[in-house]
TIKEDO-171101 format. One record per residue: residue number from 1; residue in one letter; chain; y negated, z, x negated of N, C-alpha, C in turn. Coordinates in Angstrom, 3 decimals. Each point is the difference from the previous one (the first is absolute). Layout:
k	r	c	n_yy	n_zz	n_xx	ca_yy	ca_zz	ca_xx	c_yy	c_zz	c_xx
NUM	A	A	Y	Z	X	Y	Z	X	Y	Z	X .
...
end
This chain:
k	r	c	n_yy	n_zz	n_xx	ca_yy	ca_zz	ca_xx	c_yy	c_zz	c_xx
1	X	A	6.341	-72.686	131.411	1.398	1.039	-0.007	-0.567	0.909	-0.966 .
2	X	A	1.009	1.367	0.450	-0.171	1.075	-0.699	1.311	0.822	-0.627 .
3	X	A	0.637	0.097	-0.710	1.069	0.541	-0.391	0.027	1.275	-0.604 .
4	X	A	-1.272	0.530	0.150	-0.225	1.303	-0.137	0.825	1.075	0.648 .
5	X	A	0.679	1.289	-0.994	0.462	0.861	0.544	-0.531	1.206	-0.087 .
6	X	A	-1.246	0.241	-0.101	-0.718	1.379	-0.348	0.331	0.805	1.418 .
7	X	A	0.301	1.040	-0.433	0.093	1.133	1.060	1.694	-0.517	0.813 .
8	X	A	0.699	-0.588	-0.597	0.951	-0.357	0.621	1.395	1.077	-0.490 .
9	X	A	0.866	0.096	0.603	1.066	1.191	-0.429	1.251	-0.974	-0.080 .
10	X	A	0.743	-0.401	-0.991	1.268	-0.872	-0.002	0.867	0.849	-0.392 .
11	X	A	1.338	-0.082	0.657	1.076	0.347	-0.667	0.831	-0.712	-0.543 .
12	X	A	0.827	-0.092	-1.054	0.617	-1.033	-0.439	1.650	0.668	-0.483 .
13	X	A	1.433	-0.384	0.652	0.990	0.228	-0.405	0.355	-0.790	-0.986 .
14	X	A	0.794	0.486	-0.939	0.333	-1.006	-1.384	-0.961	-0.375	-0.813 .
15	X	A	-0.723	1.438	-0.104	-1.218	-0.510	-0.676	0.105	0.117	-1.169 .
16	X	A	1.192	0.127	-0.723	-0.267	0.096	-1.536	1.018	-1.379	-0.595 .
17	X	A	0.027	-0.701	1.001	0.939	-1.558	-0.057	-1.175	-0.957	-0.375 .
18	X	A	0.284	-0.747	-0.414	-0.882	-1.184	-0.588	-1.042	-0.698	0.951 .
19	X	A	0.698	-0.119	1.170	-1.101	-0.556	1.359	-0.475	1.665	0.612 .
20	X	A	0.539	1.112	-0.225	-1.129	1.030	0.269	-0.744	0.494	-0.676 .
21	X	A	0.285	-0.116	-1.521	-1.159	0.200	-0.385	-0.933	-0.715	-0.361 .
22	X	A	0.055	-1.619	0.191	-1.019	-0.810	-0.097	-1.123	0.298	1.555 .
23	X	A	1.245	0.070	0.958	-1.147	0.347	1.297	-0.993	1.141	0.060 .
24	X	A	0.612	0.903	-0.428	-0.812	1.344	-0.388	-0.992	-0.050	-1.035 .
25	X	A	0.272	-1.140	-0.922	-1.440	-0.456	-0.896	-0.899	-0.282	0.668 .
26	X	A	0.414	-1.047	0.814	-0.991	-1.414	0.583	-1.007	1.033	1.191 .
27	X	A	0.883	0.988	0.879	-0.531	0.691	0.965	-1.231	0.755	-0.655 .
28	X	A	0.582	1.000	-0.762	-0.575	0.622	-0.587	-1.788	-0.468	-0.697 .
29	X	A	0.462	-1.406	-0.483	-1.384	-0.530	-0.437	-0.956	-0.381	0.543 .
30	X	A	0.794	-0.002	1.310	-1.025	-0.550	1.361	-0.611	1.398	0.576 .
31	X	A	0.242	1.070	0.030	-0.531	1.275	0.291	0.935	0.755	0.659 .
32	X	A	1.542	-0.448	0.410	0.865	0.931	0.637	0.612	1.131	-1.095 .
33	X	A	0.165	1.144	1.114	0.727	0.953	-0.414	1.307	0.083	0.170 .
34	X	A	0.911	0.380	-1.194	1.587	-1.145	0.278	0.815	1.670	0.098 .
35	X	A	0.408	0.096	0.949	1.495	0.916	-0.181	1.376	-0.667	-0.259 .
36	X	A	0.550	0.281	-1.094	0.972	-0.706	-0.740	1.283	0.596	0.044 .
37	X	A	0.877	-0.500	0.637	1.461	0.676	-0.012	0.969	-0.789	-0.354 .
38	X	A	0.943	0.926	-0.632	1.009	-0.860	-0.638	1.255	0.979	-0.548 .
39	X	A	1.148	-0.027	-0.288	0.826	0.731	-0.157	0.171	1.246	-0.885 .
40	X	A	0.097	0.990	0.128	0.226	1.222	-1.298	-0.022	-0.631	-1.018 .
41	X	A	-0.454	-0.070	-1.184	0.376	-0.044	-1.206	-0.926	-1.479	-0.237 .
42	X	A	-0.101	-0.537	0.874	-0.836	-1.534	-0.153	-1.518	0.407	-1.072 .
43	X	A	-0.126	-1.561	-0.562	-1.172	0.382	-0.871	-1.429	0.343	0.266 .
44	X	A	-0.322	0.962	0.436	-1.210	0.197	0.547	-1.543	-0.451	-0.774 .
45	X	A	0.861	0.721	-1.449	-1.210	-0.639	-1.028	-0.490	-1.651	0.314 .
46	X	A	1.188	-0.672	0.183	-0.694	-1.390	0.181	-0.819	-0.283	1.267 .
47	X	A	-0.100	0.827	0.952	-0.664	-0.015	0.786	-1.654	0.582	-0.145 .
48	X	A	0.408	1.356	-0.711	-1.317	0.678	-0.580	-1.116	-1.263	-0.638 .
49	X	A	1.144	-0.864	-0.926	-1.014	-0.915	-0.653	-0.833	-1.160	0.345 .
50	X	A	0.606	0.047	1.280	-0.561	-1.390	0.873	-0.756	0.765	0.995 .
51	X	A	-0.226	1.056	0.462	-0.842	0.883	1.154	-0.372	1.110	-1.120 .
52	X	A	-1.260	-0.368	-0.850	-0.471	1.152	-1.073	-0.780	0.944	0.632 .
53	X	A	-0.612	-0.098	1.313	-0.636	0.889	0.659	0.801	0.896	0.608 .
54	X	A	-0.042	1.565	-0.652	1.233	0.859	0.572	-0.130	0.561	1.812 .
55	X	A	-1.720	-0.319	-0.071	-0.138	0.209	1.807	0.677	-1.066	0.654 .
56	X	A	-0.013	-1.039	-0.418	0.311	-1.122	0.541	1.691	-0.581	0.234 .
57	X	A	0.738	1.298	-0.410	1.608	-0.470	-0.204	0.721	1.313	0.382 .
58	X	A	0.642	0.191	1.039	1.020	0.794	0.224	1.332	-0.504	-0.152 .
59	X	A	0.846	0.927	-1.021	1.316	-0.483	-0.162	0.970	0.606	0.593 .
60	X	A	1.109	-0.848	0.755	0.776	0.942	0.511	1.532	-0.234	0.046 .
61	X	A	0.743	0.863	-0.493	1.136	-0.022	-0.109	1.160	-0.262	0.802 .
62	X	A	0.421	-1.203	0.549	1.188	0.635	1.178	0.587	-1.611	-0.079 .
63	X	A	1.377	0.051	0.852	0.984	-1.090	0.188	-0.186	-0.159	1.410 .
64	X	A	-0.135	-1.479	0.295	-0.740	-0.845	1.338	1.650	0.156	0.712 .
65	X	A	1.039	0.661	-0.409	1.091	0.151	1.289	0.246	1.193	0.022 .
66	X	A	-0.762	0.902	-0.589	-0.160	1.490	0.325	-1.319	0.117	1.421 .
67	X	A	0.432	0.233	0.874	-1.317	0.098	1.436	-0.720	1.084	-0.543 .
68	X	A	1.024	0.957	-0.114	-0.957	1.585	-0.059	-1.129	-0.226	-1.072 .
69	X	A	0.611	-0.287	-1.173	-0.859	-0.465	-1.491	-0.961	-0.944	0.592 .
70	X	A	-0.018	-0.998	0.488	-0.590	-1.164	0.062	-1.377	0.274	1.299 .
71	X	A	0.478	1.224	0.671	-1.105	0.389	1.029	-0.771	1.304	-0.662 .
72	X	A	0.601	0.223	-1.105	-0.824	1.220	-0.688	-1.088	-0.858	-0.418 .
73	X	A	0.425	-1.105	-0.998	-1.254	-0.562	-0.533	-0.882	-0.692	0.400 .
74	X	A	0.497	-0.483	1.339	-1.144	-0.762	1.191	-0.853	1.686	0.408 .
75	X	A	0.682	0.682	0.124	-0.565	1.498	0.460	-1.424	0.099	-1.118 .
76	X	A	0.304	0.221	-1.341	-0.348	0.226	-0.958	-1.128	-0.824	-0.032 .
77	X	A	-0.127	-1.249	0.057	-1.002	-1.306	0.154	-1.139	0.546	0.800 .
78	X	A	0.481	-0.071	1.274	-0.911	0.426	0.932	-0.851	1.465	-0.283 .
79	X	A	0.893	1.039	-0.268	-0.935	1.136	-0.299	-1.200	-0.264	-0.923 .
80	X	A	0.417	-0.513	-1.294	-0.724	-0.759	-1.181	-1.086	-0.672	0.535 .
81	X	A	0.118	-1.270	0.890	-0.775	-1.048	-0.165	-0.458	-0.054	1.800 .
82	X	A	0.901	0.678	0.816	-0.814	-0.399	1.235	0.597	-0.931	0.927 .
83	X	A	0.936	-0.863	-0.382	0.459	-1.067	0.958	0.746	-1.082	-1.360 .
84	X	A	0.420	-0.917	0.602	0.520	-1.205	-1.063	-0.324	-1.275	1.090 .
85	X	A	-0.767	-0.895	-0.807	-0.635	-1.242	0.336	1.057	-1.278	-0.429 .
86	X	A	0.486	0.292	-0.711	1.110	-1.066	-0.771	1.111	0.541	-0.441 .
87	X	A	1.116	-0.716	0.325	1.137	0.504	-0.499	0.743	-1.225	-0.400 .
88	X	A	0.374	-0.030	-1.163	0.696	-0.851	-0.953	1.569	0.609	0.233 .
89	X	A	0.844	-0.410	0.684	1.647	0.644	0.442	0.494	-0.971	-1.127 .
90	X	A	0.092	0.088	-1.033	0.348	-0.732	-1.081	1.491	0.214	-1.150 .
91	X	A	0.452	1.629	0.311	0.971	0.262	-0.792	1.333	-0.884	0.421 .
92	X	A	0.830	-0.624	-1.057	1.049	-0.752	0.274	0.727	-0.128	-1.182 .
93	X	A	1.517	-0.442	-0.145	0.551	-0.068	-0.623	0.874	-1.451	-0.078 .
94	X	A	0.828	-0.128	-1.105	0.702	-1.591	0.136	1.140	0.308	0.275 .
95	X	A	0.492	0.969	-0.640	1.546	0.404	0.224	1.062	-1.011	-0.898 .
96	X	A	1.250	0.201	0.284	0.632	-0.791	-1.200	0.088	-1.789	0.605 .
97	X	A	0.438	-0.933	-1.008	0.080	-1.006	0.213	1.247	-0.376	0.036 .
98	X	A	0.696	-0.573	1.160	1.739	-0.067	-0.197	0.234	-1.034	1.405 .
99	X	A	1.036	-0.750	-0.100	0.533	-0.679	1.184	0.344	0.655	0.885 .
100	X	A	-0.527	-0.558	1.770	0.647	1.077	0.636	1.368	0.931	0.215 .
101	X	A	1.195	-0.468	-0.355	0.815	0.381	0.062	0.530	1.000	-1.384 .
102	X	A	-1.241	-0.133	-0.865	0.205	0.821	-0.894	-1.155	1.339	-0.327 .
103	X	A	-0.771	-0.273	0.973	-1.035	0.867	0.554	0.126	1.488	0.024 .
104	X	A	-0.160	0.602	-0.717	0.183	1.547	0.428	-0.606	0.593	1.520 .
105	X	A	0.915	0.564	0.386	-0.464	0.513	1.182	-1.125	1.149	0.158 .
106	X	A	0.304	0.942	-1.170	-0.747	0.814	0.100	-1.490	-0.271	-0.800 .
107	X	A	-0.204	-1.112	-0.672	-1.153	-0.924	-0.374	-0.837	-0.370	1.175 .
108	X	A	1.093	-0.522	0.819	-0.770	-0.855	1.109	-0.665	1.118	1.024 .
109	X	A	0.394	1.170	-0.047	-0.473	0.886	0.766	-1.207	0.620	-0.388 .
110	X	A	0.149	0.215	-1.410	-1.478	0.317	-0.883	-1.081	-0.752	0.227 .
111	X	A	0.192	-1.021	-0.209	-1.083	-1.004	0.216	-0.705	0.183	1.276 .
112	X	A	1.224	-0.106	1.225	-0.525	-0.058	1.355	-0.814	1.403	0.408 .
113	X	A	0.467	0.948	-0.695	-0.802	1.548	0.085	-1.048	-0.033	-0.748 .
114	X	A	-0.362	-0.811	-1.036	-1.249	0.204	-0.752	-1.303	-1.053	0.722 .
115	X	A	1.001	-1.717	0.465	-1.420	-0.860	0.037	0.588	0.324	1.654 .
116	X	A	0.504	0.249	0.925	-0.259	-0.185	1.042	-0.111	1.444	0.795 .
117	X	A	0.801	0.968	-0.188	-1.004	1.381	0.239	-0.627	0.324	-0.337 .
118	X	A	-0.485	-0.021	-1.288	-1.071	0.556	-0.647	-1.588	-1.004	0.329 .
119	X	A	0.205	-1.116	0.769	-0.737	-0.536	0.213	-0.725	0.366	1.331 .
120	X	A	1.815	-0.001	1.067	-0.389	0.754	1.280	-0.862	1.441	0.130 .
121	X	A	0.466	0.921	-0.942	-0.579	1.250	-0.339	-1.299	-0.129	-0.194 .
122	X	A	-0.530	-0.690	-0.856	-1.253	-0.467	-0.367	-1.198	-0.096	1.033 .
123	X	A	0.713	-0.887	1.053	-0.527	-0.624	1.414	-0.098	1.077	0.941 .
124	X	A	1.253	1.002	0.276	0.430	0.912	0.748	-1.484	1.082	-0.630 .
125	X	A	-0.195	0.403	-1.029	-0.666	1.103	-0.335	-1.602	-0.100	0.008 .
126	X	A	-0.258	-1.457	-0.785	-1.539	-0.484	-0.194	-0.421	-0.246	1.388 .
127	X	A	0.961	-0.613	0.968	-0.899	-0.759	1.000	-0.959	1.019	1.133 .
128	X	A	0.523	1.420	0.038	-0.525	1.037	1.179	-1.288	0.228	-0.774 .
129	X	A	-0.178	0.039	-1.577	-1.151	0.251	-0.813	-1.136	-1.205	0.428 .
130	X	A	0.756	-0.853	0.089	-1.180	-1.304	0.324	-0.159	-0.222	1.155 .
131	X	A	0.389	0.397	0.894	0.109	-0.209	1.848	-1.174	1.273	0.227 .
132	X	A	0.152	1.144	-0.673	-0.933	0.975	0.360	-1.796	-0.570	-0.601 .
133	X	A	0.296	-0.338	-1.068	-1.269	-0.479	-0.427	-0.599	-1.274	0.795 .
134	X	A	0.942	-0.856	0.592	-0.436	-1.031	0.691	0.061	-1.467	-1.042 .
135	X	A	0.254	0.236	-0.860	-0.006	-1.398	-1.080	1.213	0.159	-1.224 .
136	X	A	0.669	-0.831	-0.397	0.515	0.130	-1.238	0.740	-1.644	-0.676 .
137	X	A	0.226	0.116	-0.985	0.526	-1.242	-0.229	1.388	0.558	-0.644 .
138	X	A	1.305	-0.839	0.241	0.946	0.371	-0.670	0.634	-1.674	-0.490 .
139	X	A	0.538	0.485	-1.418	0.337	-1.418	-0.614	1.411	0.441	-0.463 .
140	X	A	1.210	-0.765	0.265	1.286	0.499	-0.384	0.155	-1.268	-0.823 .
141	X	A	0.838	0.578	-0.939	0.547	-0.772	-1.162	1.319	-0.659	0.580 .
142	X	A	-0.024	-1.495	0.063	1.455	-0.753	0.206	0.208	-0.730	-1.121 .
143	X	A	-0.124	-1.080	-0.043	0.586	-0.926	-1.142	0.477	-1.580	0.875 .
144	X	A	-0.228	-0.783	-1.552	0.308	-1.295	0.653	1.557	-0.084	0.623 .
145	X	A	0.988	1.203	-0.581	1.145	0.495	0.452	-0.061	0.194	1.639 .
146	X	A	-0.884	-0.022	0.464	-0.115	0.847	1.538	-0.216	-1.460	0.510 .
147	X	A	0.066	-1.266	-0.327	-0.427	-1.161	0.493	1.001	-0.787	-0.034 .
148	X	A	1.021	-0.138	-1.014	1.166	-0.917	-0.523	0.991	1.032	-0.612 .
149	X	A	0.904	-0.541	-0.292	1.279	0.258	-0.494	-0.140	-0.127	-1.623 .
150	X	A	0.840	0.896	-0.248	0.562	-0.064	-1.648	1.138	0.506	-0.426 .
151	X	A	0.828	-1.123	-0.765	1.239	0.786	-0.147	-0.079	1.051	-1.316 .
152	X	A	0.936	0.864	0.463	0.379	1.491	-0.779	-0.924	1.031	0.161 .
153	X	A	-0.887	0.185	1.135	-0.892	0.764	0.230	-0.116	0.370	1.355 .
154	X	A	1.033	0.019	0.926	0.073	0.405	1.195	-0.652	1.037	0.919 .
155	X	A	0.220	1.000	-1.203	-0.641	0.951	0.571	-1.525	0.119	-0.026 .
156	X	A	-0.424	-0.431	-0.945	-1.260	-0.427	-0.088	-0.789	-0.930	0.921 .
157	X	A	0.787	-0.929	0.525	-0.413	-1.017	0.758	-0.194	0.680	1.434 .
158	X	A	0.993	0.626	0.556	0.584	0.565	1.231	-1.548	0.900	-0.038 .
159	X	A	-0.142	1.160	-0.950	-0.963	0.570	0.140	-1.345	-0.203	0.169 .
160	X	A	-0.565	-1.003	-0.765	-0.895	-0.763	0.399	-0.520	-0.890	1.101 .
161	X	A	1.113	-0.445	0.093	0.015	-0.737	2.078	-0.290	0.980	0.925 .
162	X	A	0.777	1.280	-0.304	-0.493	1.234	0.729	-1.697	0.631	-0.328 .
163	X	A	0.001	-0.085	-0.832	-1.741	0.525	-0.110	-0.822	-1.195	0.735 .
164	X	A	0.350	-1.430	0.176	-0.856	-0.644	0.796	0.027	0.346	1.511 .
165	X	A	1.254	0.118	0.367	0.311	0.637	0.972	-1.026	0.995	0.707 .
166	X	A	0.169	1.067	-0.754	-0.599	1.422	0.189	-1.762	-0.552	-0.162 .
167	X	A	-0.233	-0.728	-0.485	-1.250	-0.118	-0.408	-0.764	-0.874	1.279 .
168	X	A	0.738	-0.837	0.507	-0.324	-0.506	1.399	0.387	0.450	1.579 .
169	X	A	0.680	1.285	-0.410	0.231	1.021	0.925	-0.817	0.709	0.212 .
170	X	A	-0.554	0.382	-1.063	-1.520	1.138	-0.144	-1.251	-0.591	0.355 .
171	X	A	-0.141	-1.177	-0.514	-0.877	-0.868	0.398	-0.321	-0.014	1.251 .
172	X	A	0.972	-0.471	0.580	-0.260	-0.322	1.743	0.030	1.689	0.627 .
173	X	A	0.375	1.102	-0.631	0.141	1.168	0.659	-1.598	0.691	-0.006 .
174	X	A	-0.558	-0.192	-1.485	-1.020	0.729	0.010	-1.231	-0.823	-0.330 .
175	X	A	0.047	-1.754	-0.055	-1.279	-0.292	-0.231	-1.118	0.401	1.480 .
176	X	A	0.344	0.523	0.891	-0.820	0.544	1.103	-0.945	0.960	-0.356 .
177	X	A	0.410	0.673	-0.836	-0.051	1.418	-0.343	-0.985	-0.248	-1.103 .
178	X	A	-0.271	-1.323	-1.023	-0.982	-0.070	-0.580	0.602	0.087	-1.357 .
179	X	A	1.449	-0.126	-0.122	0.740	0.256	-1.178	0.325	-1.773	-0.230 .
180	X	A	-0.070	-0.272	-1.254	0.447	-1.724	-0.605	1.284	0.514	-0.742 .
181	X	A	1.139	-0.512	0.160	1.175	0.074	-0.729	0.421	-1.489	-0.457 .
182	X	A	0.011	-0.134	-1.213	0.396	-1.199	-0.542	1.110	0.251	-1.238 .
183	X	A	0.741	-1.166	-0.436	0.583	0.361	-1.132	-0.415	-1.219	-1.184 .
184	X	A	0.139	0.170	-1.228	0.451	-0.951	-1.138	1.136	-0.363	-0.513 .
185	X	A	-0.017	-1.134	-0.271	1.322	-0.784	-0.221	0.244	-0.497	-1.339 .
186	X	A	-0.221	0.606	-1.398	0.039	-0.402	-1.295	1.060	-0.915	-0.657 .
187	X	A	-0.291	-0.906	-0.601	1.013	-0.760	-0.274	0.609	0.953	-1.425 .
188	X	A	0.406	-0.780	-1.219	0.287	0.297	-1.049	-0.989	0.638	-0.315 .
189	X	A	-0.361	1.374	-0.527	-1.103	0.918	-0.945	0.262	0.115	-1.447 .
190	X	A	-0.331	-0.125	-0.730	0.339	0.754	-1.329	-0.339	1.628	0.118 .
191	X	A	1.134	0.377	-0.088	0.020	1.427	0.253	1.409	0.566	-0.543 .
192	X	A	0.283	1.538	0.175	1.350	0.541	-0.453	1.218	-0.705	0.967 .
193	X	A	-0.735	0.040	1.469	1.152	-0.429	0.727	0.448	-1.596	-0.098 .
194	X	A	-0.644	-0.500	-0.175	0.390	-1.534	-0.214	0.884	-0.348	-1.415 .
195	X	A	-0.219	1.252	-0.894	0.654	-0.164	-1.038	1.236	0.526	-0.180 .
196	X	A	0.175	0.714	1.292	1.504	0.924	0.122	0.608	-1.257	0.729 .
197	X	A	-0.521	-0.524	0.873	0.434	-1.320	0.977	0.679	-0.908	-0.970 .
198	X	A	-0.807	-0.530	-0.999	0.676	-0.904	-0.849	0.498	0.449	-0.750 .
199	X	A	0.173	1.166	-0.442	1.273	0.394	-1.007	1.159	0.024	0.974 .
200	X	A	-0.312	0.540	1.323	1.503	0.180	0.836	0.519	-1.709	0.399 .
201	X	A	-0.881	-0.672	-0.259	0.825	-1.187	0.297	0.634	-0.501	-1.002 .
202	X	A	-0.644	-0.058	-1.261	0.718	-0.407	-0.920	-0.357	1.151	-1.593 .
203	X	A	1.314	0.610	0.252	-0.160	1.133	-1.180	-0.219	-0.632	-1.075 .
204	X	A	-0.786	0.450	-1.139	-0.476	-0.419	-1.357	-0.780	-1.340	0.117 .
205	X	A	-0.411	-0.732	0.913	-0.386	-1.034	0.225	-1.516	-0.201	1.014 .
206	X	A	-0.308	1.455	-0.056	-1.166	0.232	0.858	-1.329	-1.232	-0.004 .
207	X	A	-0.223	-0.258	-1.676	-0.847	-0.832	-0.033	0.274	-1.497	0.626 .
208	X	A	0.917	-0.434	-0.318	0.276	-1.362	0.891	0.020	-0.103	1.368 .
209	X	A	0.585	1.234	0.713	-0.469	0.154	1.247	-1.493	0.244	0.772 .
210	X	A	-0.518	0.234	-1.070	-1.810	0.413	0.253	0.044	-1.568	0.153 .
211	X	A	-0.150	-1.006	-1.160	-0.318	-1.065	-0.128	0.390	-0.976	1.427 .
212	X	A	1.404	0.184	0.224	0.661	-0.687	1.223	-0.950	0.368	1.230 .
213	X	A	0.123	1.171	0.221	-1.066	0.305	1.119	-1.422	-0.551	0.112 .
214	X	A	-0.494	0.436	-1.367	-1.677	-0.581	0.021	0.096	-1.699	0.092 .
215	X	A	1.227	-0.771	-0.203	0.122	-1.198	0.016	-0.280	-0.827	1.315 .
216	X	A	0.686	1.093	0.984	0.037	-0.650	1.391	-1.170	0.337	0.688 .
217	X	A	-1.076	0.799	-0.364	-1.245	0.138	0.855	-0.978	-0.999	-0.294 .
218	X	A	-0.574	-0.022	1.022	-1.011	-1.548	-0.071	-1.070	0.547	-1.449 .
219	X	A	-0.680	0.930	-0.020	-0.699	0.415	-1.020	0.495	-0.262	-1.367 .
220	X	A	1.192	0.370	-0.089	0.681	-0.063	-1.163	0.071	1.432	-0.908 .
221	X	A	-0.300	1.050	0.851	-0.112	1.398	-0.863	0.137	1.028	0.997 .
222	X	A	0.555	1.178	-0.368	-0.126	1.173	0.817	-1.713	0.665	0.538 .
223	X	A	0.089	0.561	0.546	-1.378	0.442	0.864	-0.138	1.612	-1.186 .
224	X	A	-0.829	0.315	0.364	-0.783	1.525	-0.618	-0.417	0.750	0.845 .
225	X	A	0.445	1.440	-0.153	0.073	1.080	0.777	-1.711	-0.215	0.405 .
226	X	A	-0.827	-0.356	-0.578	-1.763	0.036	0.402	0.125	-0.789	1.093 .
227	X	A	0.673	-1.303	-0.103	0.158	-1.162	0.973	0.385	0.807	1.490 .
228	X	A	0.979	0.880	-0.196	0.298	0.497	1.192	-0.955	0.932	0.396 .
229	X	A	-0.687	0.555	-0.789	-0.408	1.286	0.594	-1.384	-0.537	0.569 .
230	X	A	-0.616	-1.376	-0.551	-1.245	-0.444	0.610	0.111	-0.583	1.689 .
231	X	A	1.250	-0.344	0.291	0.472	-0.341	1.453	0.131	1.812	0.889 .
232	X	A	0.463	0.876	-0.739	-0.011	1.173	0.656	-1.428	0.578	0.267 .
233	X	A	-0.348	-0.211	-0.817	-1.743	0.621	-0.228	-0.526	-0.717	1.380 .
234	X	A	0.065	-1.514	0.014	-0.894	-0.575	1.015	0.827	0.539	1.237 .
235	X	A	1.236	0.007	-0.062	0.562	0.430	1.404	-0.453	1.871	0.271 .
236	X	A	-0.270	0.803	-1.038	-0.680	1.360	0.162	-1.420	-0.291	0.582 .
237	X	A	-0.978	-1.048	-0.122	-0.928	-0.007	0.263	-0.402	-0.585	1.222 .
238	X	A	-1.498	0.365	0.110	-0.209	-0.086	1.626	-0.424	-1.869	-0.233 .
239	X	A	0.048	-0.808	-0.768	0.377	-1.125	0.248	1.111	-0.667	0.419 .
240	X	A	1.025	0.997	0.369	1.220	-0.245	0.613	-0.166	0.524	1.568 .
241	X	A	-0.737	0.294	0.052	-0.092	0.794	1.331	1.114	-0.269	1.162 .
242	X	A	-0.278	-1.625	0.285	0.595	-0.424	1.068	1.584	-0.870	-0.180 .
243	X	A	0.477	0.587	-1.088	1.428	-0.663	-0.763	0.565	1.390	-0.120 .
244	X	A	1.217	-0.307	1.117	0.998	0.802	0.439	1.584	-0.919	0.456 .
245	X	A	0.597	0.780	-0.822	1.907	-0.737	0.705	-0.189	-1.072	-1.059 .
246	X	A	-0.694	-0.212	-1.140	0.309	-1.142	-0.752	0.480	0.319	-1.558 .
247	X	A	0.615	-1.058	-0.381	0.871	0.107	-1.528	-0.513	-0.707	-0.520 .
248	X	A	-0.512	0.122	-1.069	-0.968	-0.304	-1.168	0.984	-0.506	-1.381 .
249	X	A	0.466	-1.246	0.042	0.906	-0.355	-1.199	-1.044	-0.097	-1.290 .
250	X	A	0.334	0.737	-1.101	-0.687	-0.079	-1.089	1.451	-0.352	-1.465 .
251	X	A	0.134	-1.485	0.263	1.090	-0.651	-0.619	-0.222	-1.292	-0.775 .
252	X	A	-1.051	-0.249	-0.213	-0.616	-1.039	-0.851	0.405	-1.164	0.899 .
253	X	A	0.775	-0.361	1.329	0.066	-0.865	0.709	1.378	-0.184	-0.063 .
254	X	A	1.053	1.222	-0.274	1.469	-0.170	0.006	0.749	-0.319	1.009 .
255	X	A	-0.431	0.897	1.445	0.239	-0.455	0.973	-0.248	-1.011	0.911 .
256	X	A	-1.630	-0.626	-0.592	0.191	-1.413	0.730	0.671	-1.175	-0.857 .
257	X	A	0.553	0.335	-0.448	0.691	-1.375	-0.969	1.501	-0.298	0.801 .
end
């Protein structure tokens, strides 16, 4: 087995977040050149810290819901590096935490716009680049919330189920062109996003929510961003050349229980 990414170009959205950063660091350590995209104002210093070779990094500021800006970022990547071999379609938000009758409609729309339309636009804009090359690997970020329900998170759950559907549709549509499309379904991961969900679930008692969540997981702990990055790196590598349309849980056994 060889997980080398030497000579490969990897585009990562949500690159300044915990999982995006861990993935950029791991892929760069394996030889990949990184195009790191996040919203304007994101902490690109953190990205530069994990990809210290400036020749192996292109920082891109664009919102995944803005088709023109997203397209310009992809065009800049291709102009700089020639192609995109691997695409971690990772940007997403958690949204509000509230029961459905109290859930803000604008909040629901915002989550769907980022987590579903953003993933769709990533597929729409990157697939033609990969089709021209005749190969490529796309990894979409779903969640265990794309496989099961969770109280208080209707928008997030709905959006992550939609990501699984988009993954399957794209895999069937483009597998014959040499493009593998898969998704990851992380469980609770130590990150800003989970801290936000914990606080939203029980304001002022986030630590207790954290411990309660962890207790329901067979491994009795949250995962780390690095553990998710390892699965993304596998799916981006040649070792996953016949993996297409799959959903990889990274959840400590949460959905097996």
